[in-house]
N, CA, C and O atoms as a printed pandas DataFrame, in Angstrom:
     atom_number atom_name residue_name chain_id  residue_number  x_coord  y_coord  z_coord
0              1         N          PHE        A               1  129.351   73.994   85.111
1              2        CA          PHE        A               1  129.747   75.062   84.019
2              3         C          PHE        A               1  128.995   76.142   83.749
3              4         O          PHE        A               1  129.544   77.233   83.593
4              5         N          SER        A               2  127.615   76.000   83.651
5              6        CA          SER        A               2  127.090   77.338   83.587
6              7         C          SER        A               2  127.201   78.626   84.412
7              8         O          SER        A               2  127.171   79.812   84.081
8              9         N          ALA        A               3  127.341   78.001   85.610
9             10        CA          ALA        A               3  127.727   78.908   86.841
10            11         C          ALA        A               3  128.839   79.451   86.480
11            12         O          ALA        A               3  128.895   80.647   86.764
12            13         N          VAL        A               4  130.087   78.867   85.768
13            14        CA          VAL        A               4  131.301   79.569   85.824
14            15         C          VAL        A               4  130.929   80.575   84.400
15            16         O          VAL        A               4  131.378   81.722   84.385
16            17         N          VAL        A               5  130.295   80.192   83.515
17            18        CA          VAL        A               5  130.126   81.045   82.399
18            19         C          VAL        A               5  128.995   82.314   82.794
19            20         O          VAL        A               5  128.997   83.329   82.098
20            21         N          LEU        A               6  128.144   82.193   83.825
21            22        CA          LEU        A               6  127.470   83.008   84.349
22            23         C          LEU        A               6  127.926   83.998   84.970
23            24         O          LEU        A               6  127.499   85.151   84.919
24            25         N          GLY        A               7  129.074   83.473   85.763
25            26        CA          GLY        A               7  130.081   84.350   86.516
26            27         C          GLY        A               7  130.779   85.396   85.641
27            28         O          GLY        A               7  130.744   86.620   85.767
28            29         N          MET        A               8  131.383   84.700   84.781
29            30        CA          MET        A               8  132.088   85.443   83.993
30            31         C          MET        A               8  131.454   86.693   83.198
31            32         O          MET        A               8  132.014   87.785   83.101
32            33         N          ALA        A               9  130.248   86.380   82.664
33            34        CA          ALA        A               9  129.315   87.293   82.126
34            35         C          ALA        A               9  128.879   88.434   83.054
35            36         O          ALA        A               9  128.663   89.600   82.725
36            37         N          ALA        A              10  128.779   87.822   84.415
37            38        CA          ALA        A              10  128.483   89.084   85.096
38            39         C          ALA        A              10  129.719   89.924   85.358
39            40         O          ALA        A              10  129.728   91.143   85.183
40            41         N          GLN        A              11  130.712   89.260   85.765
41            42        CA          GLN        A              11  132.206   89.883   86.038
42            43         C          GLN        A              11  132.479   91.015   84.727
43            44         O          GLN        A              11  132.858   92.184   84.799
44            45         N          SER        A              12  132.157   90.248   83.612
45            46        CA          SER        A              12  132.382   91.303   82.253
46            47         C          SER        A              12  131.551   92.436   82.112
47            48         O          SER        A              12  131.884   93.508   81.608
48            49         N          CYS        A              13  130.370   92.115   82.621
49            50        CA          CYS        A              13  129.287   93.477   82.951
50            51         C          CYS        A              13  129.594   94.400   83.853
51            52         O          CYS        A              13  129.568   95.597   83.570
52            53         N          LEU        A              14  129.971   93.874   85.228
53            54        CA          LEU        A              14  130.266   94.970   86.219
54            55         C          LEU        A              14  131.750   95.388   85.778
55            56         O          LEU        A              14  132.209   96.467   86.153
56            57         N          SER        A              15  132.431   94.583   85.038
57            58        CA          SER        A              15  133.943   95.692   84.928
58            59         C          SER        A              15  133.915   96.427   84.129
59            60         O          SER        A              15  134.961   97.073   84.189
60            61         N          SER        A              16  132.995   96.928   82.945
61            62        CA          SER        A              16  132.898   97.591   81.900
62            63         C          SER        A              16  131.809   98.558   81.922
63            64         O          SER        A              16  131.725   99.613   81.293
64            65         N          PHE        A              17  130.950   98.010   82.782
65            66        CA          PHE        A              17  129.794   99.426   82.996
66            67         C          PHE        A              17  130.030  100.736   83.141
67            68         O          PHE        A              17  129.287  101.651   82.788
68            69         N          ALA        A              18  131.421  100.842   83.838
69            70        CA          ALA        A              18  131.475  102.462   84.268
70            71         C          ALA        A              18  131.829  103.185   82.804
71            72         O          ALA        A              18  131.419  104.316   82.545
72            73         N          SER        A              19  132.625  102.413   81.893
73            74        CA          SER        A              19  133.125  103.033   80.587
74            75         C          SER        A              19  131.902  102.878   79.525
75            76         O          SER        A              19  132.041  103.369   78.405
76            77         N          CYS        A              20  130.725  102.208   79.869
77            78        CA          CYS        A              20  129.968  102.181   78.923
78            79         C          CYS        A              20  128.429  102.671   79.043
79            80         O          CYS        A              20  127.502  102.594   78.236
80            81         N          ASP        A              21  128.533  103.396   80.824
81            82        CA          ASP        A              21  127.391  104.070   80.907
82            83         C          ASP        A              21  127.073  105.293   80.272
83            84         O          ASP        A              21  127.954  106.152   80.232
84            85         N          GLN        A              22  125.982  105.517   79.776
85            86        CA          GLN        A              22  125.666  106.854   78.946
86            87         C          GLN        A              22  124.496  107.418   79.430
87            88         O          GLN        A              22  123.650  107.977   78.732
88            89         N          SER        A              23  124.441  107.210   81.080
89            90        CA          SER        A              23  123.091  107.770   81.680
90            91         C          SER        A              23  123.403  109.710   81.890
91            92         O          SER        A              23  122.547  110.561   82.133
92            93         N          ASP        A              24  124.645  109.879   81.724
93            94        CA          ASP        A              24  124.778  111.238   81.986
94            95         C          ASP        A              24  125.470  111.929   80.659
95            96         O          ASP        A              24  126.264  112.870   80.644
96            97         N          ASN        A              25  124.917  111.159   79.514
97            98        CA          ASN        A              25  125.349  111.746   78.024
98            99         C          ASN        A              25  124.039  112.877   77.516
99           100         O          ASN        A              25  122.874  112.583   77.248
100          101         N          TYR        A              26  124.448  113.723   77.504
101          102        CA          TYR        A              26  123.270  114.772   77.298
102          103         C          TYR        A              26  123.647  115.445   75.874
103          104         O          TYR        A              26  122.814  116.185   75.348
104          105         N          HIS        A              27  124.760  115.225   75.308
105          106        CA          HIS        A              27  124.686  115.756   74.030
106          107         C          HIS        A              27  123.844  116.250   72.887
107          108         O          HIS        A              27  123.687  117.394   72.461
108          109         N          PHE        A              28  123.275  114.952   72.447
109          110        CA          PHE        A              28  122.280  115.447   71.831
110          111         C          PHE        A              28  121.067  116.219   72.151
111          112         O          PHE        A              28  120.441  117.000   71.434
112          113         N          ARG        A              29  120.830  115.806   73.506
113          114        CA          ARG        A              29  119.480  116.792   74.054
114          115         C          ARG        A              29  120.308  118.073   74.247
115          116         O          ARG        A              29  119.561  119.051   74.246
116          117         N          ASN        A              30  121.375  118.337   74.382
117          118        CA          ASN        A              30  122.115  119.994   74.546
118          119         C          ASN        A              30  121.666  120.603   73.086
119          120         O          ASN        A              30  121.005  121.616   72.859
120          121         N          TYR        A              31  122.295  119.569   72.087
121          122        CA          TYR        A              31  122.435  120.185   70.809
122          123         C          TYR        A              31  120.754  120.513   70.341
123          124         O          TYR        A              31  120.388  121.592   69.874
124          125         N          ALA        A              32  119.988  119.498   70.549
125          126        CA          ALA        A              32  118.596  120.002   70.233
126          127         C          ALA        A              32  118.050  121.332   70.938
127          128         O          ALA        A              32  117.578  122.273   70.299
128          129         N          LEU        A              33  118.159  121.302   72.191
129          130        CA          LEU        A              33  117.821  122.456   72.975
130          131         C          LEU        A              33  118.403  123.722   72.378
131          132         O          LEU        A              33  117.728  124.742   72.233
132          133         N          ALA        A              34  119.833  123.609   71.997
133          134        CA          ALA        A              34  120.191  124.734   71.411
134          135         C          ALA        A              34  119.865  125.100   70.108
135          136         O          ALA        A              34  119.928  126.233   69.631
136          137         N          VAL        A              35  119.462  123.921   69.482
137          138        CA          VAL        A              35  118.428  124.588   67.890
138          139         C          VAL        A              35  117.438  125.188   68.338
139          140         O          VAL        A              35  117.300  126.366   68.008
140          141         N          LEU        A              36  116.582  124.644   69.108
141          142        CA          LEU        A              36  115.379  125.031   69.268
142          143         C          LEU        A              36  114.892  126.362   70.048
143          144         O          LEU        A              36  113.974  127.125   69.749
144          145         N          ASP        A              37  115.801  126.405   71.155
145          146        CA          ASP        A              37  115.675  127.558   72.109
146          147         C          ASP        A              37  115.415  129.026   71.291
147          148         O          ASP        A              37  114.442  129.719   71.590
148          149         N          PRO        A              38  116.346  129.424   70.261
149          150        CA          PRO        A              38  116.489  130.384   70.156
150          151         C          PRO        A              38  115.556  130.831   68.648
151          152         O          PRO        A              38  115.572  131.971   68.182
152          153         N          LEU        A              39  114.964  129.945   68.190
153          154        CA          LEU        A              39  113.966  130.301   67.171
154          155         C          LEU        A              39  112.751  131.000   67.539
155          156         O          LEU        A              39  112.422  130.903   68.721
156          157         N          PRO        A              40  111.926  131.769   66.668
157          158        CA          PRO        A              40  110.884  132.519   66.952
158          159         C          PRO        A              40  109.613  131.726   67.204
159          160         O          PRO        A              40  109.426  130.738   66.494
160          161         N          PRO        A              41  108.833  132.002   68.013
161          162        CA          PRO        A              41  107.308  131.265   67.870
162          163         C          PRO        A              41  106.802  131.061   66.588
163          164         O          PRO        A              41  106.731  131.849   65.645
164          165         N          ASP        A              42  106.402  129.696   66.696
165          166        CA          ASP        A              42  105.846  129.028   65.513
166          167         C          ASP        A              42  106.888  128.838   64.143
167          168         O          ASP        A              42  106.352  129.079   63.061
168          169         N          SER        A              43  107.999  128.520   64.125
169          170        CA          SER        A              43  109.041  128.476   63.357
170          171         C          SER        A              43  108.826  127.231   62.760
171          172         O          SER        A              43  108.275  126.272   63.299
172          173         N          LEU        A              44  109.399  127.294   61.335
173          174        CA          LEU        A              44  109.528  126.062   60.315
174          175         C          LEU        A              44  111.022  125.812   60.212
175          176         O          LEU        A              44  111.767  126.665   59.730
176          177         N          LEU        A              45  111.540  124.434   60.745
177          178        CA          LEU        A              45  112.780  124.295   60.867
178          179         C          LEU        A              45  112.754  122.932   59.788
179          180         O          LEU        A              45  111.893  122.052   59.770
180          181         N          PHE        A              46  113.832  123.030   59.001
181          182        CA          PHE        A              46  114.148  122.181   58.080
182          183         C          PHE        A              46  115.286  121.249   58.511
183          184         O          PHE        A              46  116.333  121.895   58.558
184          185         N          VAL        A              47  115.413  120.299   58.755
185          186        CA          VAL        A              47  116.716  119.498   58.952
186          187         C          VAL        A              47  117.201  118.659   58.221
187          188         O          VAL        A              47  116.426  117.956   57.573
188          189         N          ASN        A              48  118.299  118.512   58.123
189          190        CA          ASN        A              48  118.626  117.485   56.972
190          191         C          ASN        A              48  119.610  116.178   57.565
191          192         O          ASN        A              48  120.279  115.428   56.855
192          193         N          TYR        A              49  119.533  116.147   58.581
193          194        CA          TYR        A              49  120.396  114.703   59.063
194          195         C          TYR        A              49  119.494  114.240   60.458
195          196         O          TYR        A              49  118.884  114.921   61.283
196          197         N          ASP        A              50  119.702  112.763   60.322
197          198        CA          ASP        A              50  118.675  112.035   61.149
198          199         C          ASP        A              50  118.925  112.108   62.712
199          200         O          ASP        A              50  118.048  112.225   63.567
200          201         N          GLN        A              51  120.195  112.024   62.904
201          202        CA          GLN        A              51  120.458  112.486   64.498
202          203         C          GLN        A              51  119.861  113.834   64.952
203          204         O          GLN        A              51  119.361  113.865   66.076
204          205         N          GLN        A              52  119.860  114.971   64.183
205          206        CA          GLN        A              52  119.398  116.243   64.397
206          207         C          GLN        A              52  117.970  116.114   64.340
207          208         O          GLN        A              52  117.232  116.704   65.130
208          209         N          TRP        A              53  117.609  115.446   63.532
209          210        CA          TRP        A              53  115.812  115.501   63.322
210          211         C          TRP        A              53  115.249  114.518   64.729
211          212         O          TRP        A              53  114.252  114.816   65.386
212          213         N          THR        A              54  116.171  113.259   65.008
213          214        CA          THR        A              54  115.381  112.826   66.045
214          215         C          THR        A              54  115.695  113.138   67.172
215          216         O          THR        A              54  114.928  112.717   68.038
216          217         N          SER        A              55  116.802  113.905   67.613
217          218        CA          SER        A              55  117.098  114.622   68.779
218          219         C          SER        A              55  116.068  115.553   69.129
219          220         O          SER        A              55  115.604  115.600   70.269
220          221         N          ILE        A              56  115.630  116.420   68.041
221          222        CA          ILE        A              56  114.674  117.451   68.324
222          223         C          ILE        A              56  113.241  116.825   68.204
223          224         O          ILE        A              56  112.338  117.460   68.749
224          225         N          ARG        A              57  112.957  115.799   67.637
225          226        CA          ARG        A              57  111.706  115.154   67.538
226          227         C          ARG        A              57  111.190  114.716   69.034
227          228         O          ARG        A              57  110.136  114.868   69.652
228          229         N          TYR        A              58  112.452  114.100   69.309
229          230        CA          TYR        A              58  112.326  113.422   70.668
230          231         C          TYR        A              58  111.899  114.480   71.585
231          232         O          TYR        A              58  110.943  114.271   72.331
232          233         N          LEU        A              59  112.485  115.528   71.597
233          234        CA          LEU        A              59  112.597  116.756   72.997
234          235         C          LEU        A              59  110.935  117.354   72.484
235          236         O          LEU        A              59  110.141  117.594   73.393
236          237         N          GLN        A              60  110.521  117.551   71.147
237          238        CA          GLN        A              60  109.254  117.677   71.190
238          239         C          GLN        A              60  107.972  116.818   71.602
239          240         O          GLN        A              60  106.971  117.265   72.162
240          241         N          GLU        A              61  108.158  115.749   71.288
241          242        CA          GLU        A              61  107.279  114.599   71.127
242          243         C          GLU        A              61  107.178  114.134   72.725
243          244         O          GLU        A              61  106.136  114.024   73.371
244          245         N          CYS        A              62  108.309  113.931   73.113
245          246        CA          CYS        A              62  108.463  113.263   74.505
246          247         C          CYS        A              62  108.493  114.027   75.543
247          248         O          CYS        A              62  107.843  113.759   76.553
248          249         N          GLU        A              63  109.195  114.999   75.442
249          250        CA          GLU        A              63  109.435  116.111   76.403
250          251         C          GLU        A              63  108.618  117.239   76.395
251          252         O          GLU        A              63  108.530  117.932   77.409
252          253         N          GLY        A              64  107.958  117.530   75.289
253          254        CA          GLY        A              64  107.052  118.846   75.208
254          255         C          GLY        A              64  107.553  119.942   74.927
255          256         O          GLY        A              64  106.856  120.956   74.921
256          257         N          VAL        A              65  108.841  119.968   74.641
257          258        CA          VAL        A              65  109.647  121.346   74.039
258          259         C          VAL        A              65  109.644  121.827   72.667
259          260         O          VAL        A              65  110.079  121.299   71.643
260          261         N          ARG        A              66  109.095  122.881   72.852
261          262        CA          ARG        A              66  108.907  123.928   71.608
262          263         C          ARG        A              66  108.155  123.294   70.622
263          264         O          ARG        A              66  108.561  123.335   69.461
264          265         N          ARG        A              67  106.976  122.632   70.943
265          266        CA          ARG        A              67  105.950  122.091   70.424
266          267         C          ARG        A              67  105.345  123.032   69.330
267          268         O          ARG        A              67  104.616  122.570   68.453
268          269         N          ASP        A              68  105.646  124.298   69.395
269          270        CA          ASP        A              68  104.922  125.097   68.370
270          271         C          ASP        A              68  105.814  125.079   67.253
271          272         O          ASP        A              68  105.232  125.302   66.191
272          273         N          VAL        A              69  107.086  124.877   67.158
273          274        CA          VAL        A              69  108.122  124.709   66.069
274          275         C          VAL        A              69  107.505  123.383   65.271
275          276         O          VAL        A              69  106.977  122.455   65.883
276          277         N          THR        A              70  107.639  123.419   63.880
277          278        CA          THR        A              70  107.484  122.350   63.051
278          279         C          THR        A              70  108.861  122.153   62.423
279          280         O          THR        A              70  109.468  122.947   61.705
280          281         N          SER        A              71  109.215  121.006   62.809
281          282        CA          SER        A              71  110.414  120.804   62.196
282          283         C          SER        A              71  110.052  119.371   61.179
283          284         O          SER        A              71  109.318  118.436   61.498
284          285         N          ILE        A              72  110.803  119.540   59.902
285          286        CA          ILE        A              72  110.839  118.572   59.051
286          287         C          ILE        A              72  112.072  118.052   58.467
287          288         O          ILE        A              72  113.030  118.804   58.294
288          289         N          ASN        A              73  112.101  117.167   58.242
289          290        CA          ASN        A              73  113.367  116.542   57.852
290          291         C          ASN        A              73  113.477  116.423   56.277
291          292         O          ASN        A              73  112.774  115.706   55.565
292          293         N          LEU        A              74  114.639  117.385   55.819
293          294        CA          LEU        A              74  114.931  117.423   54.587
294          295         C          LEU        A              74  114.794  116.143   53.345
295          296         O          LEU        A              74  114.249  116.081   52.244
296          297         N          SER        A              75  115.521  115.297   54.103
297          298        CA          SER        A              75  115.878  114.133   53.082
298          299         C          SER        A              75  114.713  113.292   52.966
299          300         O          SER        A              75  114.548  112.603   51.959
300          301         N          MET        A              76  113.887  113.297   53.929
301          302        CA          MET        A              76  112.442  112.681   53.795
302          303         C          MET        A              76  111.861  112.791   52.587
303          304         O          MET        A              76  111.423  111.926   51.829
304          305         N          MET        A              77  111.937  114.611   52.455
305          306        CA          MET        A              77  111.046  114.883   51.433
306          307         C          MET        A              77  111.298  114.567   50.028
307          308         O          MET        A              77  110.580  114.826   49.062
308          309         N          SER        A              78  112.667  113.843   50.066
309          310        CA          SER        A              78  113.094  113.523   48.436
310          311         C          SER        A              78  112.491  111.965   48.047
311          312         O          SER        A              78  112.533  111.671   46.852
312          313         N          TYR        A              79  112.092  111.245   48.728
313          314        CA          TYR        A              79  111.253  110.341   48.659
314          315         C          TYR        A              79  109.705  110.138   48.283
315          316         O          TYR        A              79  108.801  110.810   48.778
316          317         N          SER        A              80  109.575  109.387   47.586
317          318        CA          SER        A              80  107.903  109.450   46.633
318          319         C          SER        A              80  106.826  109.696   47.677
319          320         O          SER        A              80  106.040  110.639   47.771
320          321         N          TRP        A              81  106.988  108.563   48.478
321          322        CA          TRP        A              81  105.978  108.369   49.614
322          323         C          TRP        A              81  105.750  109.880   50.322
323          324         O          TRP        A              81  104.588  110.239   50.510
324          325         N          TRP        A              82  106.711  110.645   50.661
325          326        CA          TRP        A              82  106.544  111.977   51.141
326          327         C          TRP        A              82  105.119  112.724   50.471
327          328         O          TRP        A              82  104.483  113.566   51.105
328          329         N          GLU        A              83  104.846  112.395   49.477
329          330        CA          GLU        A              83  103.794  113.196   48.932
330          331         C          GLU        A              83  102.466  112.642   49.827
331          332         O          GLU        A              83  101.606  113.456   50.165
332          333         N          THR        A              84  102.372  111.507   50.116
333          334        CA          THR        A              84  101.221  110.917   50.946
334          335         C          THR        A              84  101.334  111.604   52.653
335          336         O          THR        A              84  100.447  111.342   53.466
336          337         N          LYS        A              85  102.442  112.421   52.996
337          338        CA          LYS        A              85  102.810  112.840   54.081
338          339         C          LYS        A              85  102.335  114.404   54.331
339          340         O          LYS        A              85  102.104  114.929   55.420
340          341         N          ARG        A              86  102.259  114.966   53.089
341          342        CA          ARG        A              86  102.144  116.425   53.179
342          343         C          ARG        A              86  100.724  116.785   53.858
343          344         O          ARG        A              86  100.677  117.897   54.383
344          345         N          HIS        A              87   99.647  116.047   53.910
345          346        CA          HIS        A              87   98.537  116.438   54.660
346          347         C          HIS        A              87   99.040  116.535   55.998
347          348         O          HIS        A              87   98.434  117.366   56.674
348          349         N          LEU        A              88   99.843  116.012   56.499
349          350        CA          LEU        A              88  100.304  116.276   57.961
350          351         C          LEU        A              88  100.537  117.656   58.380
351          352         O          LEU        A              88  100.352  118.027   59.539
352          353         N          TYR        A              89  100.975  118.474   57.366
353          354        CA          TYR        A              89  101.415  119.756   57.416
354          355         C          TYR        A              89  100.353  120.702   56.788
355          356         O          TYR        A              89  100.611  121.217   55.700
356          357         N          PRO        A              90   99.134  120.968   57.433
357          358        CA          PRO        A              90   98.083  121.855   56.550
358          359         C          PRO        A              90   98.515  123.086   56.539
359          360         O          PRO        A              90   98.152  123.830   55.628
360          361         N          HIS        A              91   99.222  123.460   57.367
361          362        CA          HIS        A              91   99.587  125.088   57.497
362          363         C          HIS        A              91  100.812  125.637   56.724
363          364         O          HIS        A              91  101.305  126.747   56.922
364          365         N          ILE        A              92  101.230  124.754   55.846
365          366        CA          ILE        A              92  102.277  124.960   55.214
366          367         C          ILE        A              92  102.429  124.894   53.525
367          368         O          ILE        A              92  102.455  123.782   52.996
368          369         N          SER        A              93  102.478  125.501   53.115
369          370        CA          SER        A              93  102.290  125.356   51.377
370          371         C          SER        A              93  103.333  125.218   50.534
371          372         O          SER        A              93  103.758  126.230   49.976
372          373         N          PHE        A              94  103.943  123.938   50.284
373          374        CA          PHE        A              94  104.818  123.580   49.746
374          375         C          PHE        A              94  104.761  123.840   48.196
375          376         O          PHE        A              94  103.812  123.257   47.671
376          377         N          PRO        A              95  105.484  124.518   47.399
377          378        CA          PRO        A              95  105.589  124.400   46.272
378          379         C          PRO        A              95  106.212  123.442   45.461
379          380         O          PRO        A              95  107.267  122.919   45.821
380          381         N          GLY        A              96  105.664  123.160   44.403
381          382        CA          GLY        A              96  106.026  121.851   43.381
382          383         C          GLY        A              96  105.471  120.694   43.904
383          384         O          GLY        A              96  104.452  120.740   44.593
384          385         N          THR        A              97  106.096  119.575   43.618
385          386        CA          THR        A              97  105.714  118.047   43.577
386          387         C          THR        A              97  107.014  117.377   44.294
387          388         O          THR        A              97  106.873  116.629   45.261
388          389         N          HIS        A              98  108.171  117.669   43.802
389          390        CA          HIS        A              98  109.154  116.680   44.099
390          391         C          HIS        A              98  110.245  117.358   44.698
391          392         O          HIS        A              98  110.629  118.457   44.298
392          393         N          TYR        A              99  110.835  116.650   45.783
393          394        CA          TYR        A              99  111.909  117.860   46.377
394          395         C          TYR        A              99  113.218  116.748   46.438
395          396         O          TYR        A              99  113.146  115.551   46.717
396          397         N          THR        A             100  114.371  117.506   46.102
397          398        CA          THR        A             100  115.481  116.707   46.160
398          399         C          THR        A             100  116.761  117.145   47.079
399          400         O          THR        A             100  117.759  116.426   47.131
């Protein structure tokens, strides 16, 4: 019985692999490159959505693309714990104490 179940699972994986394969999907990478590439050196980039920010941060931290650009997720600045993260950006002067 377990061989039949294992065979069915394998058949399901093999038959749907082509439609689920995302190894050639570069949409988020291309988007992040399109955002970062035209920026002047040492830019400050405020991003408002997680998919945008994580795509940009991945390129910066994992692939070393445009590490001179400081990217900050605006929605994170609205949480109270943001105050404890301000020290991570010593070269930026943030006015006020609350961001919404």
